[in-house]
C-alpha positions as CSV (number, residue, x, y, z in Angstrom):
1,M,10.8,-25.5,-17.3
2,S,12.2,-22.2,-18.1
3,R,16.0,-21.8,-18.5
4,S,18.0,-20.1,-15.8
5,K,19.1,-16.5,-16.3
6,T,22.7,-15.4,-16.7
7,T,24.0,-12.3,-15.0
8,S,24.1,-10.7,-18.4
9,D,20.4,-11.5,-18.9
10,L,19.6,-9.7,-15.6
11,F,21.7,-6.6,-16.4
12,Q,20.2,-6.3,-19.9
13,K,16.5,-7.0,-19.2
14,K,14.0,-4.2,-19.6
15,K,13.5,-2.1,-16.5
16,N,10.2,-2.3,-14.7
17,A,7.9,0.8,-14.6
18,L,8.5,2.9,-11.4
19,V,6.2,4.6,-8.9
20,Y,6.7,8.4,-9.2
21,F,6.4,10.9,-6.3
22,S,6.3,14.7,-6.5
23,D,6.8,15.1,-2.8
24,P,10.6,14.9,-2.1
25,V,10.0,13.3,1.3
26,F,8.1,10.4,-0.2
27,Q,10.7,10.1,-2.9
28,S,13.6,10.1,-0.4
29,V,12.3,7.5,2.0
30,I,10.7,5.1,-0.6
31,G,13.2,5.5,-3.5
32,N,12.9,4.5,-7.1
33,A,10.4,1.7,-6.4
34,E,9.1,-0.7,-9.0
35,R,5.4,-0.5,-9.9
36,K,4.8,-4.2,-9.2
37,G,4.5,-6.7,-6.4
38,C,3.2,-5.5,-3.1
39,W,3.8,-3.0,-0.2
40,I,2.2,-3.0,3.2
41,I,1.0,-0.4,5.7
42,Y,0.3,-1.7,9.2
43,G,-0.2,-0.5,12.7
44,Y,-2.5,-0.5,15.8
45,E,-6.0,0.9,15.8
46,K,-6.4,4.7,15.8
47,N,-2.7,5.4,14.9
48,G,-3.3,6.7,11.4
49,K,-3.1,3.7,9.1
50,T,-6.0,4.6,6.8
51,W,-5.1,8.3,7.0
52,F,-1.6,7.5,5.8
53,A,-2.9,5.1,3.1
54,L,-5.1,7.9,1.8
55,K,-2.3,10.4,1.8
56,L,-0.1,7.9,-0.1
57,A,-2.9,7.3,-2.6
58,K,-3.2,11.0,-3.2
59,E,0.5,11.4,-3.7
60,I,0.7,8.5,-6.2
61,A,-2.4,9.7,-8.0
62,K,-0.5,12.9,-9.0
63,H,1.1,10.7,-11.7
64,E,-1.4,7.8,-12.3
65,R,-4.7,6.4,-11.4
66,V,-5.1,4.7,-8.1
67,A,-7.9,2.2,-7.1
68,Y,-8.8,2.2,-3.4
69,I,-10.8,-0.8,-2.0
70,S,-12.3,0.2,1.4
71,A,-13.1,-3.4,2.2
72,E,-13.4,-3.0,6.0
73,E,-15.0,0.4,6.5
74,G,-16.9,0.7,3.2
75,L,-17.7,4.0,1.7
76,D,-20.0,5.4,4.4
77,D,-19.8,9.0,5.9
78,S,-16.9,8.2,8.3
79,F,-14.8,7.1,5.4
80,T,-15.7,10.1,3.3
81,G,-14.6,12.2,6.3
82,A,-11.3,10.4,6.3
83,I,-10.9,11.2,2.6
84,R,-11.5,14.9,3.3
85,R,-9.1,14.9,6.2
86,A,-6.4,13.5,3.8
87,E,-7.1,16.5,1.6
88,I,-8.2,14.4,-1.4
89,T,-10.4,16.3,-3.8
90,T,-12.3,15.5,-7.0
91,A,-9.2,16.5,-9.0
92,D,-7.3,13.4,-7.6
93,D,-7.3,10.4,-10.0
94,I,-8.6,7.9,-7.4
95,L,-11.4,5.4,-7.9
96,W,-13.3,3.9,-4.8
97,D,-14.8,0.5,-4.1
98,E,-16.3,-1.2,-1.2
99,Y,-15.4,-4.9,-0.5
100,L,-14.5,-6.9,-3.6
101,S,-13.7,-10.6,-3.4
102,I,-10.3,-11.8,-4.5
103,D,-11.8,-13.1,-7.8
104,E,-13.5,-9.8,-8.4
105,I,-10.3,-7.9,-7.8
106,I,-8.4,-10.0,-10.3
107,D,-11.2,-9.8,-12.9
108,K,-11.5,-6.0,-12.5
109,F,-7.8,-5.2,-12.6
110,K,-6.8,-7.6,-15.3
111,K,-8.6,-5.4,-17.7
112,Q,-6.7,-3.0,-19.9
113,R,-6.6,0.6,-18.8
114,S,-7.5,-0.4,-15.2
115,A,-5.6,1.3,-12.4
116,N,-2.0,0.1,-11.9
117,I,-2.0,0.9,-8.2
118,I,-4.4,-1.0,-6.0
119,V,-4.9,-0.2,-2.3
120,I,-6.6,-3.0,-0.3
121,D,-7.9,-1.7,3.1
122,N,-8.0,-4.0,5.2
123,L,-6.4,-7.5,4.9
124,T,-8.5,-8.8,7.9
125,M,-11.5,-8.9,5.5
126,Y,-9.7,-11.5,3.4
127,S,-8.4,-13.9,6.1
128,D,-11.2,-16.4,5.6
129,E,-11.1,-16.1,1.8
130,I,-7.4,-16.8,1.0
131,K,-4.7,-18.7,2.8
132,P,-1.5,-16.9,3.7
133,S,0.5,-19.3,1.5
134,E,-1.8,-18.5,-1.5
135,I,-1.6,-14.7,-1.4
136,K,1.4,-14.6,-3.8
137,R,0.1,-17.1,-6.3
138,K,-3.6,-16.3,-6.3
139,L,-3.4,-12.5,-6.0
140,V,0.0,-10.8,-6.4
141,D,1.2,-13.1,-9.2
142,A,-2.2,-13.0,-10.8
143,L,-1.7,-9.2,-11.4
144,P,2.0,-9.1,-12.4
145,S,1.9,-5.6,-13.8
146,K,0.1,-4.0,-10.8
147,L,1.4,-2.7,-7.5
148,I,-0.9,-3.8,-4.6
149,I,-0.6,-1.8,-1.4
150,F,-2.1,-3.8,1.6
151,V,-3.3,-2.2,4.8
152,A,-3.3,-4.4,7.9
153,H,-3.8,-4.3,11.7
154,E,-1.1,-4.8,14.2
155,E,-1.1,-7.3,17.1
156,R,1.8,-8.0,19.5
157,K,4.1,-5.7,17.4
158,E,3.5,-7.6,14.2
159,A,1.2,-7.3,11.2
160,Y,-2.1,-9.1,11.8
161,P,-3.6,-11.6,10.9
162,A,-1.5,-14.4,9.4
163,I,-2.3,-13.3,5.8
164,A,-0.8,-9.8,6.7
165,R,2.4,-11.3,8.1
166,M,2.9,-13.2,4.8
167,A,2.2,-10.0,2.9
168,K,4.8,-8.2,5.0
169,K,7.4,-10.8,4.2
170,M,6.6,-10.3,0.5
171,S,6.6,-6.5,0.6
172,K,9.4,-4.4,-0.9
173,V,8.2,-1.3,1.0
174,I,6.9,-1.5,4.5
175,F,5.2,1.3,6.4
176,H,4.8,0.8,10.1
177,V,2.4,3.5,11.4
178,Q,2.6,4.5,15.0
179,G,1.4,7.8,16.5
180,L,0.5,9.4,13.2
181,K,4.0,8.8,11.8
182,A,5.0,6.1,9.2
183,F,8.3,4.4,9.7
184,V,9.5,3.3,6.3
185,T,11.6,0.3,5.4
186,S,12.3,0.1,1.6
187,R,14.4,-2.1,-0.6
188,F,14.9,0.9,-2.9
189,S,16.2,3.4,-0.3
190,P,17.7,3.7,3.2
191,G,14.1,4.3,4.4
192,G,13.1,7.0,6.9
193,E,9.9,8.6,8.4
194,I,6.9,10.3,7.0
195,V,4.8,12.4,9.4
196,I,1.1,12.1,8.9
197,D,0.0,15.0,11.2
198,E,2.9,17.1,12.5
199,E,1.2,18.5,15.7
200,K,-0.5,15.3,16.9
201,S,2.6,13.2,16.0
202,E,4.8,15.4,18.1
203,I,2.5,15.1,21.1
204,Y,2.4,11.3,20.7
205,H,6.2,10.9,20.3
206,G,7.0,13.4,23.1
207,S,8.6,16.2,21.2
208,I,6.2,18.7,22.8
209,I,6.5,18.9,26.6
């Protein structure tokens, strides 16, 4: 059993690596977030979850490599179209995978020089593979130096399925996507909003009459 930490231990411990943002809006609403643990993006169908996940990946990739696992949609033409819509180009440091099992994810990203940011889109694809109570121990804790960004559906105003609800409880940054706008709750900042598409979001939220 490890010994308990004193307050002095906590104040003097080495700081964790941070996620850096060039865009001041992302920086303001997310804050000086640690590059470890997990975040979650969730929302109803056709509200912009994947679009926002791709825009977030592009922003983070300005500073370090991002791995994007398109577990639900795969890498077919419709997903490639979404990549283009998010204005991702060949210059962005993002690697793409279709569905990988939990074991494959751990094996791949335990390797040195693998991406430190992993986006998993969508958690529904893993609901039969890992129990909600196991997601911390078997996935997040298994990759302690990585930040995992989960994407999940929404049902009855909550992240869905049960594995996503557990991921939300664990997440230090939560993005609730509604009407092409991400409402951000962060342990590192007061939070705020990020607009995914200005014109369409204004129509949805009633700013344009």
